[in-house]
N, C-alpha and C positions, 0 to 999 in steps of 0.2 A: 304354940305349935296349932292354938284353935285359930289366932287372927292366921295362921298361914292356911289351916284347913279351909276359911270361909273365903279366904282371897282365890283360891282352886278352883270355889268349884262354881263361880261365876266365869271361869277361864275355859272350864270342861264344859259348859252349858252354851256357850259362845261358841266353842269350836264345834260342838254337836249340832249344834243352830247353821253354820255353816258348812257343816258337810249334808244337813239334810236341802240347804237349798241348791247344793252343786248337785243332789240326786235328782232336785225338783228339775233341776233346769234340765241337766241329762234325759228323764223320762219325757219331759215336752219335747225335746230335739228330738228325740225316736221319735215319737209319736208323730211328728210332724214329717220326717224321713219316711215315715209307713205310709203317712197319706200322699205324702208324692208319690209312691211306688204303686199305689191304688189306684192314682190319677193318670199315672202315665199308661199302665196296664190299660184302665177303661176307654183312654184315649185312643188304644191301639187296636183294640175290638172294634169298638166304636166306628174305624176308618176301615176297618175292613168289613163288616158284616153290614154297613150303610153303602157300601159300592156297589152297584148292580150286577148282575151275578155271574154276567160274562166277564167281567172286567177282574174278577176278584180270584185267588185260588186258582189261576190259571193253570200251573205246573199242577196243584193235583188234580184236576179236572182231565190232564191229557194222560193220566195214568189210571184217575179211578173212574171219570166219567162213564157214557153212556155208550160213545165210541172212543174210551180211554185205550190206551197200550195197553193195559193189562186185561180188557175185555177181549180182544181179537186176538184169536187164535193164529199161531204163527211165531215167527222172530218178534223179541223183545224190541230189536232196534232197528228194523225195517225203516221207521220214520226219523229214526235219530231222536226220536222226543223222551225217551227215556233213558237216563244219565248214571241209575243206578247198576251196582253189580249184580250177577246172575242169583246170586245167593240175594239178596233185597227184593229182589222179582221174584223169586222161589216165597219168600214171605211175604210179601205184599197181596201174591195171588189170592190166596185165601181168604183176604180182610176185601176182596173187591163192593161184594154186595152190601157188606154192613158200611163200609168209608161210601160208596155214593148213598145209600140212605141218610148217614151224620154230618154229608157235605156240607159245611159251613162253620154252624155253631159248635157240633162235639169236637169238629176238629180244629178250630181255633180257640177254643177254651181247653181242648188238652193238649193244645201248644203251648198256650199260656201256662198249666201249671207245669209241665215241662221247664219251663224258663223261670217258674219260681223256685222249682227243686233245683235247678240249677246254680241259681245265686245263695241259695241254703247250702247247699256244699261246701260249694268257693268261700263262702266266709265261715263255714265251719273249718276248712282246711287252714285255715293262716295258721303259720309255726306259731308255737309255744315258746312262750309263756306270752300270751295277750291278755293288753291290759280291758281293764271292763269296759269302759268308754268304747274301745274297738268293738269291742263282742256284740256289743248291744246294736252300734250302729254299722256295723257291717252289713249284717246282712239286707236291712232295706235300702243302703245304696251301692251294693250289689245288682240288686233287682232293676232298680232304678237305670245304671248304670246300661243293662243289658237289654231292660224295653227301650232306651233311647238308639242302643248300638244298628248300622245297617244289618248287621246280620239276622237279628230279630226280627225287625221292621218288614226284612223279605220274605223269612222263614214265613212270619204272619201271614202276610200279601200273596205271596205267590202259593201258600202251602206246601211248604218242604218241608222234607225229615231229617233234615242235617244238625238239629241240636241233639237228636237220639244217639248218632255215635258220643259225640260229644258228653253227653251225662253219662253213658253207657263205660266210658273211661275213670269220669272224676266217682263214680259209684264202687268199680274194682278199686281204684288204689284209697279213695277215703271211707266209704262205707262197708264196703261187704266183709264178711268174716270170713278168714281163711283165707291163703293165698289161691287154694283152687278156686274156689267161686270167682276171685276177683281177676282171676286169668281168662276165666270164661266170660265174662261180663267185656271185658281188655279182646277177648277173640271175636266176641259177637261184632265188634264196634268195626274193626277189622276188616270184617267179611263184609260188612257195607261200605266200608271207605278203606282199602288198600295201605293205603300212606299210613295209617296209624298203627302197621304193625311195627312201627318204630318203636311202640311202645314196648317190644315184647324184650330188644337189649337193655333198656333202660330196666326192666325191674330184673333182668339177669345180672348187671353189671351193681346194682342197688343189695343185692342179698337175697331177691325174693326170685328166687330159680324152680322153684314149682309153679309159682304167679306165670312166670315167663313162658315155662314149656306147657300149659294148660292154654294160657292164650295161642300159642303157636300152631297149637293140636285141634282149640277150637276153631281158628282161623280157616285149618287144611280140611278138616270136616267137612265146613258147613262149606267150600269151595267146592269140592269133591260132591258133596249132594248136589248141587246147581248143579254141576258138571253132566252129573249122570242124569240128571231129569230133566236138563235142558244144553243137550251138548254144542248142540248148533248156535245160541245163545252165547254160551262160556268162552265158544271158540273165537266167536266176533268180538266177546269185549277183552279178553286175555289176550288174542293172537291178530287178529286183523286191527284192532281200536288197540291195542298194547296198554291194556289196564285203563282202557274210556277212555283217553287220548281223542277228541274230536264229537266226541260223544255230547249232543248238546247245545250244538254253536259252535262256530267257527274257534279253533283254539287259540287266536290271536286275538279274540274279540276282548275290550281292554275290563269286561268282569273277571275273565281268568288269569286272577293275579298268581301264579305259579312261574317257577323261573321259565318253565318251558313258555308259556302265551307269552313273556317278558320277551323270551329272545325272538320269538319269531316276530313281534313287533317292533324290535329294533332291526329288521333283515337280515336275520341268520336264518339260511333254510336248508334241508337235505344234512349228510353226513355231519359237515360244521357245527349246525344248531345241535343235532344228537350227540357231539361231540363234546360240545362248550355246557350243553345238559349233564352228560354223565360224570363229566371233570366239576363242575360247580355242585353239582347235585353230593356228590362225594363228599367234597370237604365240608360242606352243608351239616351235613349228617354225623359226620367225623366229628367237628370241631360243636355240633348242638349235642351230641349225647355226650360227648367229655363235660361241657358246661352243666348239662342237665344232672350228670351222675355227680359232681361235684357238688351242686347246691340241693339236691338229695340226701348226701352224707353231711351237709350241713343245718340239716332241720327244714329245710324247705324245699318240703317237695311240692305243695301247688305251684311253685316258680318251674321247679323242674319239669314237672307235668305241661305247662305250660312254655317253655322252650321246647321240648318234645314236640307238640301241637305245633309251633311255628316251624319248625325245620319238617312236620309234613305237607304243613302248608306248600314250604318252599321243592320240597319234591315233587309233587303230585303231578300227574299228566294234566290235571285240571283243577284248579282252587275257586269254584266261583264262591260270589260274596256272600251268599248264606253259609260257607262253610268256613268263615274265617275266624271264628270267636275265638278263635286259641289267643290270638293278639291282644284282644282285650285283657284274657286272664292275666299276662306281664305285668299289669300296673301292680301287682303284688309285689312285685321288685322294686329296691332299695337301690340307689343310683344316684351318685354325687356323695362328697364327701363336705359338702357346705349344707348347711340347712336351705340358702335360696334357693338351690338347686334340683331340690329334693322335688320338688314337681314339677322338672324339664321332662322328664319319660311319661308320666302319668298323664299331662295333658297334653303331652305330642300322640300319645296314644288314642285317648279319650276322642280328640279331634280327628284321627284317623279314621275312626272308629263309628262315627258319629256324622261326619261329616261330607259334603260330595267332595272332593279332590278338588272343585273347580274354586273352591273358597278356604283352603288352604294356601294352594299355590297359584298367582298371577296366570290369564292365560297368555304366555309368552312363549313362543317355538322353543327357544332355547332349555325350557323349564319341561317340555311337555315328555320328556323319558323318563323325571322324576313325578311329575305330577301323576302320568298313567299308569303308574306303579307303586304308587305310595303304602298303601298296604304290603306290596309284598318289599319294598325296602323295612317297613315296619318289623316284619316276619323274619328277614333276613336279619336286621339289628338286634331283635333280642336274641336270637338263636344264637351268633356268634360275636358279637360286638360289644352289648351294654353293659358296662362295667359294673353289675349288680352287687354290691357289699356284702361280703362272709358277716355270718352272726357273732363270729369270732373276730369282727374289726372294732376298734375302740368308735369309729365313728360310723356302726349301725343304730346304735340308740342314741349317742349322743354327736352328734353333726358338730361340725366348728360352728358356734354361734353366731347369730347376725349381730351387726353393730348397730346400735342407733345413735341417732342424732339427741343431746338435752332437747326438752319441749321447751318451747315459746312460752311465756306467761300471754295471758288473753285479757285484753279489760272484760269480755263479758263471761258472765259464772256458767254458763252451758254449751260452752264454745272450749274446746270440739264435742261434737254430738258423740263422735264413735273416738273417744281416747286410746281404745285398742291400735288405732292404725297409727302405729307409730313413724317418725322418719326414719328409713333406715340409710345411712351413712354410703356403705356400697353398693356399686354398681348389681343393678338384677342381670338377672341370667342374659346374653343376648339371645342366644334360639329363644328360651322363653319369648322375652318381649318382640321379637320377630314375628312368631307364633300369633303372640296374641293379638297385633297390630294389623297383621296381612285379614285374620278373622272378622275383625271388628271391624274392620273398612271393609269386606265383604257382607258383612251382614247391613251397615249401613247401607249398600249401596243397590242390598234387595231390597229394604226397607224404602228408600228413598223411591226405585222405579217404580214399588208397588204405590205407591201415594199418589196417583191418577186423578182422586175425583170422583171416580166411575167407571163408565165405559167411555169410552173416545170421544163419544160425541158430545156424549154429559158433562165429562171432563174438562173438553176444548170449552163449553157454554162456561162452563161456573167457571174455569180460570179464568176468561175475559171479563168476567161480571166484575172479578175481583180487581181486573186489571184496571177498569174505569174506575174502579171506588176509588181504589189506591192514586192514580190521574186522578177524579176528582177531589182528592184532599190533599194532592201537592201544590195544583191552581189553587185552592184555599189558602193555604200557607206561603203562596207564591214559591215553589221550590220544581216548579213544572218547568225543568232545565233541561232534560232529557233530548227533545227534538234538536234544539240549537247547539248542542254540546254535541252530536253526533254528527250534524251536517259540518260543522267548525270543523270536525278534526278529518272529514272523508275528502275534503277540499285539500289539504296538505297530504300529500304522499307520505312523508319520511316521518310524519306525527301520527298516521296513520297504523302502519307498520310497526309503529315501534308500540302501539297501546295493545295489535292486533299479536305483536308476541310475547306482551308483559301478560295477556291476559291469558292466554294459552300456555304458558311454560312456567310461571312462578308461583301459580296455585296450589300445587303438591311440594317443587323442587323446596322452595323457603321453610316451609313447616318439617320436612323432613330434616333441613341441614340443621336447622336449631334444634330437632330433638336429638340428634346425632351431637351436636357441640354439648348440650348438656348429658346426656350418658358418657361421656368419653371424659369431661372437665366437671360437670356438676352434677354427679346422682343424687344428691339429695335432692336439690332443683331440678331435674329430668323429672322424677317422681312427681312431685306438685304440680307441674307444668303439663304433665302428661294426663292427671287428673281434672284441670283445669279444663283440655282439650277435649277431654272424651265427653265432660257436662256439657260444653257447648255445641258436639255435635249432636248429644242426645235431644235437647232442647232444639235444634234445628230440625231434626226429624218430627217434634209434634208441629212444629211451625210447616212442614212440608202436607204434613197428613191433614192437618186442620184448615190451612189457608191455598190451597192449593193456586198458583198469581200465575198468570202469563207476563212474560215478559217484554218490553216494549217491543222487540224487532218481531215478537210472534200474535204482534198486533194488527187487524187489516185497519187499512186506511189511514192508519197512523202516521204512515211516511218515513218512519225509521230505517235505516240500512242498515244490514245484518255483516258487518264489516269482517268479520269473522268466517263467519257458514257460507257465507252468499244470498244470493236470491231466491227468495221464499216464495213456495206454490200452495199460497194460502187458499185453492179449489179443493185441496186435499183435505177430506172430513178428518182426518185422525193426523192431521200432520202437526208436531211436537208432542202430542199428548205421551209417546211413549216412544222410545229408539230401544239399542241394542246395546248402546252405553249407559243411558243416565234418562231421568221424568226431564225433560224440558220444562213441566210445568211447577217447579221447585224452586221457586224464584225467593219465595219470602220462607227465612229472613235470608241474607246473600251468602253464603258458607265462603265465595271468595271473599269478599270482605271482612267475613268472621276471623276467619282463620288468619287473614294477615292483619289486622290488629290485633288478636292474641298473638302473634310472633313479633308485633313493635312492643306489647308491653310487657312479654316477657324480657327481650333486650332490654328494654327499658329499667326493667325493677331488679335485673341481675347483672347487666353489663357493667367492668368497673370504671369505665372509662366515659365522658359528656360523649366526646365524639361517634362513639358507637351506638348509647342511649339516642342519639339524634339520626343515626344511621338507621338503626331498626324501628323509628317511627316514621322513616320515607316511607315504608314500603305500604302501607295502609293507605298512606295519602296518594301515593300510586297504583294502586291497587283500584281502590274509590272510583278515579279519573278513567281508568280503565274501563271498569265495569258499563261505567255510565256512558263512555264515548263508543265504544263496540255495540250499544244497542242490548247488550244482556240484564240490565238489571236498571230499576227503578232507584230514585236517590233514596226511596221510606225503606228501601230492602237492604241498604246500607245500614239505615238507622234499626233496621229489626234483627241485622247481623251482628253493631254490634250491643244492643241489649241482651243475646243468648251470652256473647263473649264475660260482659259485668256479670252475671247469674251464673255463667260457668267460672270463675274466678272465687264468688260470692259463696258458693256452691262446697268447693273446696275449704272456703276458710270457714264454712259451717260446720261441714262434716270433719275435716282433720285439723281445725287448727290454722295458724298463722303458718308464712314457711319458717322453716327451720333455718338459723342462723349459720349453720355448720356446714357452710359447703365445700367440701372436702373429698378429693378425687380419692379412687379405690385403693389401696397399699398393699401389698404384699404381706403385710402384719395378719390381716385377718383369714390368708389363706394359711400361712405358718402358722399360725396359732393353733393347739391341738383342743381337741375337744373336753368341756368342760373348764377353759381358759376364761379368768374372770374377765372384768371390763366389757359388757356389752353395749358398754355408754362409751365417750370418747369420753377421756379425762379432760381437765382444762377448760379455761374459759371460752366462748365461741365468736371468733373474731367477726368485724364488723360484715355486709352483706358487699363492700364495696371492696373487702380486699380480694386478689388474687388468691385461686384452688392452692392450698399448701400441700404439700406429702409429708 
């Protein structure tokens, strides 16, 4: 017994030390998240307050300023600048003098405090029981997401009041003591934004009938008081403009992310548009409220509130960008039975609410209806379609586990540096992959576009100076073959056409094809290859930024013929520095060659047949010939491209370890296996890399 007791004490001490270590790391992470939230808040405030007076808080100026709407006698809606309800004007009018004096600092910091309060309430409203880690980290994460979101950024920049109704609803649902107090808060919010009256039936059908009655009475009382005090304005808002439709700008403007605005943008007008709006709006209200009531009874009241808010966005005559915070709150919903699918909805919502639509979807005419209404579509999906899991579902807390390949031994002690990045066997979610690839490429394009080397004149001079350095180095190494190759190809028509076509067509087509095939046939290798391609591109961006370089075709007096773009006009001082599509001086390293070399190496490593490997290596050979023959790159640009590719593969190896040897296709077993199914790793030995994929 003494020996057993003696042996137990170190085990208990070890367990206590492990728990203390986890607690310390959790405290560090929490502190870092609060620091991130504070940095984001300071950045947003600084961006507003450092902007000249006439360019910031413009909406607030139009209301409270010296010549603002609320300072002028007569109708609030004569200039159509005021878009609030008559009740909102009635409440704001007494505040004009104090608001004008505090315009700027006071309003901005007051709005910031409202955002912090919103994040704290949302974190507190998470469905119980909540783990300790989630409870500690939820508040700073929520505040950071709010600070990054376009609605909050627009609210701070323009001086809007749209956070107040959202905060009033959350206070009424989660903070107010007593149903009557909560109903009054929600009624005031509805008096400011009438579509929020949808929360009254939510309260009624979830058993809070006293709160529902109080909200309806408060809304009616506030609206009646405004009508008595300002009958002309009330008639203008409720009758002439049908609850504010058309106020504050054109109803078909892209900023109006309501169903009414979308139908107008799609060409529906008159009785047809009104009929479609009423029909679709009624369906959204019924489906949205049914789903919200179901999730409220399930204990997910915050999700129910967010769904109701999304339905209000859809059926509102005008839902401007600063009024769309309800969509962001839907990230609390859990969608997807598989663990690998859990991130799809949160990532899609965060991207839609923090990035411009042009970064999420490419500028293709066929995609314009989707891109122009992306926030509305997110609200529609949240209100009517996204299959959020019930807390009674066995998959809610225990999703189908992700399957991992066996780790591959390495000869280096500290490789991989990030051992938690294990090799996933199953395919990643396709929608999530497409979103991340698109956003990553859009960010890459913006950074490349910004890497001009300064102003147009300075950027061109610096890029040409670097080009002379490259040319001198090539002459020293006897590699200056650009002029000879270019003029030799120009004299052979079919060869010139071949290289022009190869240069313009294969740069994107081949990498996307390789990624697609790997995704479908070799999911383990897909993740490894995608990571190496990402590191390669990131390193190339650093090169573009630090060393802007003019390609041979943009060098005056060199005699290189641009076979792809035609004759150059070197008399324009800003020619080539920046175009609408890409930075023409981002030549070092050459990603045309780098991406082609990545394709060739990936095929050579993974392909099971020698002829496939040889065919893959032909692509970089043709590409390097094309970029030199067309005058778009120096030979040393290709060397730079090869270096970033090698570095990309090296970083992938260093951080994640060797390529997993188990390259199997995704099977139905990972979806058929229930939660808690053992076997997170594949049993059995791993096949050699040359073997074809097995099912």
